[in-house]
C-alpha positions, 0 to 999 in steps of 0.5 A: 684324541680322547676328549675328557668329559669328567664324571658322567654320574649325575650324583657326582656332578651334583656334588661337584656343583655344590662343592664348587661354591665352597672352593672360593672360601676353602682350599680343602674343598678345592682339593676335594673337587679336583679329586672328584673330577677325575675319571672313576678309574683314577679315583682313590681306593683306601683300605681299612688298615690304612685308615687305622694306620694314619688316622688318630683316634676321634679324627675325621677322614675323607676319602674322595673315592671308595673305602674297602674292607681289608684290615681291621680298625681299632680307632674311633674314626669318622670316615666320609667317602664317595662309597663304601663296601658293605664290610668296610661300613660294618667295620667302621661302625663296629669300631664306634666310628661314623660313616658319612657321605661327602655331602653330609660332611659338607653340611657338618663341617663347611670350612673343612677344618680338622679333616684329613684327606686320605688316599 
């Protein structure tokens, strides 16, 4: 029987520990912690075209996984994720959006208001 150990990356473990304090206050951060505790192979990957399809202009999106660069982005969207491909980062910035880490989003928006989970 395989024993589940959770993420072994120290950075992810620290982020989960920091978010644990917010789970009492916010169901949003509780959901993000649950997604981040999954193994790497089960984490979400989202392409730019999905962000363009489902996000509204000026909205903040969080991806508890990786953002990939397939497609084009025609909206000004702030995107927070665990990591980004280089080309995805460039496409978001060229569309006048912001690229954020989940930790940065936590400091900017501790309640998680008006943020959409995508993936």
